C-alpha positions as CSV (number, residue, x, y, z in Angstrom):
1,M,104.8,50.3,-82.3
2,P,106.1,52.4,-84.4
3,A,104.1,55.9,-85.5
4,R,102.1,55.5,-88.8
5,I,101.3,58.8,-91.3
6,A,99.4,58.6,-94.4
7,L,100.7,61.3,-96.8
8,T,98.3,62.3,-99.1
9,F,97.9,64.5,-102.0
10,D,95.5,66.4,-103.9
11,Y,97.1,68.5,-106.8
12,H,98.5,67.6,-109.9
13,P,100.8,67.6,-111.4
14,Q,103.0,68.6,-108.9
15,V,102.2,65.4,-106.9
16,V,104.9,64.3,-109.8
17,A,107.6,66.2,-108.2
18,A,106.5,64.7,-104.9
19,R,107.0,61.1,-106.1
20,D,110.0,61.5,-107.6
21,I,111.7,62.9,-104.2
22,M,110.4,60.4,-102.1
23,S,111.6,57.6,-104.6
24,T,114.8,59.2,-104.3
25,A,114.5,58.9,-100.7
26,G,113.5,54.9,-101.0
27,I,109.9,56.1,-100.2
28,Y,107.4,54.4,-102.3
29,T,103.9,54.9,-100.2
30,G,101.7,57.8,-100.5
31,T,97.7,58.6,-101.2
32,Y,97.3,60.6,-104.5
33,Y,93.4,62.3,-105.3
34,A,93.0,62.4,-108.9
35,W,90.9,65.2,-110.2
36,H,88.8,62.7,-112.5
37,P,88.2,63.5,-115.4
38,N,91.7,65.5,-115.5
39,I,93.6,62.3,-115.8
40,V,94.5,61.7,-119.5
41,T,96.1,58.8,-121.6
42,G,98.3,61.5,-124.1
43,T,100.5,64.5,-122.9
44,P,99.2,66.2,-120.2
45,T,98.1,70.4,-120.4
46,G,97.0,72.5,-117.7
47,A,95.5,71.1,-114.4
48,Q,95.8,67.5,-115.8
49,I,98.0,64.3,-115.0
50,A,99.2,61.5,-117.4
51,I,97.8,58.5,-117.0
52,S,101.2,56.7,-117.5
53,D,102.2,58.6,-113.8
54,V,99.5,57.5,-112.1
55,V,99.6,54.4,-113.3
56,L,103.6,54.4,-112.2
57,M,102.5,55.9,-108.8
58,K,99.9,52.9,-108.4
59,Q,102.4,50.1,-109.2
60,I,105.3,51.0,-106.7
61,G,102.9,51.0,-103.8
62,W,100.8,54.0,-104.0
63,E,96.8,54.6,-103.3
64,I,95.1,56.0,-106.1
65,G,91.9,58.3,-104.6
66,A,89.7,60.5,-106.1
67,Y,89.2,64.4,-105.4
68,T,86.0,65.8,-105.9
69,Q,86.8,69.1,-107.2
70,D,84.2,70.9,-105.8
71,N,82.4,71.8,-102.6
72,M,80.4,68.8,-101.6
73,V,78.5,70.4,-99.1
74,T,77.5,73.1,-101.1
75,K,76.4,71.0,-104.2
76,L,74.6,69.0,-101.3
77,S,72.9,72.1,-100.1
78,N,71.4,73.3,-103.7
79,N,70.8,69.5,-105.1
80,R,70.9,66.1,-103.3
81,I,70.4,64.5,-106.6
82,V,73.4,66.3,-108.6
83,A,75.5,65.3,-105.5
84,N,74.7,61.9,-105.6
85,N,75.2,61.5,-109.4
86,W,78.6,63.7,-109.1
87,L,79.7,61.0,-106.4
88,R,78.3,58.2,-108.4
89,D,80.3,59.4,-112.0
90,I,83.8,59.8,-109.4
91,D,83.3,56.2,-108.7
92,T,82.4,55.5,-112.5
93,G,84.8,58.0,-114.2
94,M,87.7,56.5,-112.2
95,N,86.9,53.1,-112.5
96,S,86.9,52.5,-116.0
97,A,90.1,54.6,-116.3
98,G,91.5,51.5,-114.4
99,F,91.7,52.6,-110.7
100,K,89.1,51.2,-108.3
101,V,88.9,54.2,-105.8
102,S,88.5,52.8,-101.8
103,T,88.9,56.8,-100.4
104,I,88.1,60.3,-101.9
105,A,88.8,63.5,-100.2
106,P,86.7,66.6,-100.6
107,N,87.4,70.1,-101.8
108,S,88.3,72.1,-98.6
109,R,87.5,69.5,-96.4
110,A,83.9,70.1,-96.5
111,W,81.6,67.6,-95.5
112,N,78.8,66.2,-93.6
113,N,77.2,63.0,-92.5
114,S,74.5,63.5,-94.9
115,L,77.2,63.2,-98.0
116,A,78.5,60.2,-96.0
117,N,75.9,58.2,-96.4
118,L,75.6,59.1,-99.7
119,C,79.2,57.3,-100.0
120,R,77.9,54.2,-98.5
121,G,78.5,51.2,-100.4
122,R,80.7,53.1,-103.0
123,F,83.7,54.0,-100.7
124,K,85.6,52.5,-98.0
125,G,86.4,55.9,-96.8
126,V,86.7,59.7,-97.0
127,R,89.7,61.9,-95.9
128,V,88.4,64.9,-94.3
129,A,91.4,65.6,-91.9
130,A,90.0,69.0,-90.3
131,G,90.5,68.2,-86.8
132,S,94.2,68.2,-85.9
133,S,94.4,68.1,-82.4
134,L,93.5,64.4,-81.8
135,P,95.4,61.6,-83.7
136,L,93.7,59.3,-85.2
137,S,91.2,56.8,-82.7
138,Y,90.1,52.9,-83.3
139,P,87.8,51.9,-84.1
140,L,87.1,55.2,-86.4
141,T,83.7,56.8,-85.3
142,D,82.5,56.3,-89.4
143,P,85.3,55.7,-92.1
144,L,83.1,57.6,-94.6
145,Y,83.9,60.6,-92.5
146,V,87.3,60.9,-90.9
147,A,87.9,64.0,-89.6
148,D,90.3,63.7,-86.8
149,G,94.0,62.9,-86.9
150,G,94.8,66.0,-89.6
151,A,97.5,68.9,-89.8
152,N,97.5,72.2,-91.7
153,S,98.0,71.6,-95.5
154,W,101.8,72.0,-96.2
155,G,102.8,75.6,-97.3
156,S,105.7,77.8,-97.6
157,D,103.7,80.7,-95.8
158,A,104.1,81.0,-92.3
159,T,101.8,83.0,-91.8
160,A,99.0,81.1,-93.1
161,N,99.8,77.7,-92.2
162,A,100.8,78.8,-88.1
163,G,104.6,78.4,-88.6
164,S,103.7,74.6,-88.9
165,N,105.2,73.3,-91.6
166,S,108.9,73.6,-91.6
167,P,110.6,70.5,-91.9
168,T,112.0,71.1,-88.6
169,A,108.5,71.4,-87.1
170,I,107.2,68.5,-89.8
171,L,109.5,66.1,-88.1
172,A,108.9,67.4,-84.7
173,R,105.1,66.5,-85.0
174,C,106.2,62.9,-86.3
175,D,108.8,62.8,-83.2
176,A,105.7,63.1,-80.9
177,Q,103.7,60.6,-82.3
178,I,106.4,58.1,-82.1
179,A,106.9,59.3,-78.3
180,N,103.1,58.9,-77.8
181,G,103.3,55.4,-78.3
182,G,102.3,55.0,-81.9
183,E,99.7,57.7,-82.9
184,T,98.4,57.5,-86.7
185,R,97.7,61.0,-88.4
186,I,97.2,62.1,-92.3
187,E,99.4,64.6,-93.6
188,V,98.1,67.2,-96.4
189,I,100.1,68.2,-99.2
190,H,98.7,70.0,-102.0
191,K,101.7,71.5,-104.0
192,V,105.6,70.7,-104.2
193,G,107.6,73.0,-106.3
194,N,110.7,75.4,-106.8
195,A,110.9,79.0,-105.6
196,A,108.7,80.2,-108.4
197,A,106.5,77.7,-107.7
198,V,106.6,78.9,-103.6
199,A,106.3,82.8,-104.6
200,A,103.4,82.4,-107.0
201,D,101.4,80.1,-104.3
202,P,103.2,80.3,-101.0
203,A,100.2,79.7,-98.6
204,Y,99.8,75.7,-100.4
205,T,103.2,74.9,-102.1
206,F,105.8,73.1,-100.2
207,L,109.5,74.1,-101.4
208,D,110.8,70.8,-103.0
209,T,114.2,71.2,-101.3
210,D,112.4,70.9,-97.7
211,F,110.4,68.1,-99.3
212,A,113.4,66.1,-99.8
213,T,114.6,67.6,-96.0
214,V,111.2,65.6,-94.8
215,M,111.4,62.7,-96.5
216,A,115.1,61.8,-95.6
217,G,114.2,62.5,-92.0
218,Y,110.9,59.9,-92.5
219,A,113.7,57.6,-94.3
220,S,116.1,57.7,-91.2
221,R,112.5,56.9,-88.7
222,I,111.6,54.0,-91.0
223,S,114.9,52.4,-90.9
224,A,115.1,53.0,-87.1
225,G,111.5,51.0,-86.7
226,T,109.9,53.9,-85.1
227,L,107.6,55.0,-88.2
228,K,105.4,53.5,-91.1
229,L,104.2,55.3,-93.7
230,I,100.8,53.7,-95.0
231,T,98.1,54.7,-97.2
232,M,94.9,56.5,-96.7
233,E,93.0,53.1,-97.1
234,Q,95.2,51.9,-94.8
235,A,94.9,54.4,-92.0
236,L,91.1,53.3,-91.9
237,T,92.4,50.3,-89.9
238,A,94.5,50.2,-86.7
């Protein structure tokens, strides 16, 4: 059984650069958490992404989910009705934009059981991915609180990310999954950009040439039958 990896992205518009690098490597599977309502029908400005880009990603095989944009634990503690309505508006807003959201991702990976309960009947799963010591274990304890199977956010700052995000380290992590009999894990990528972008935000920006190296490594393992890339929604089931 091949190892399975869900590549998940939650920043825009840098995900477009990641998508294009992945496509060049022949990889068309990922999960992008859109920041509703920051998807637009015209030319994007600031922290927005053109809806045409999101449609293309969906068309070629990506899952389009939703990012909460705000710390939901804090929001819930301040006012549970506001928190509930926030989740409702994400669901209905993305649906009206043409995307029925299956999974969401909370800001700062902050989540709890009460929030999971607010999502029941609305979403299929919630990517928290805060526990990196264990792979995903099936059946999942609660698809609306998927905490295990994660990894440090990809970035180019070795201090901030404990040196775990060089291309060599990321591919070694994949090979460990393969050696362990086909584990399933979730990788969290925020921004992919050039050297200037890395210098501006090293903790959360992964160098585009390094990203291309990792995707080429993934592609070779996919061709060998030892790796399968999946969406976050697919990661909910064994």
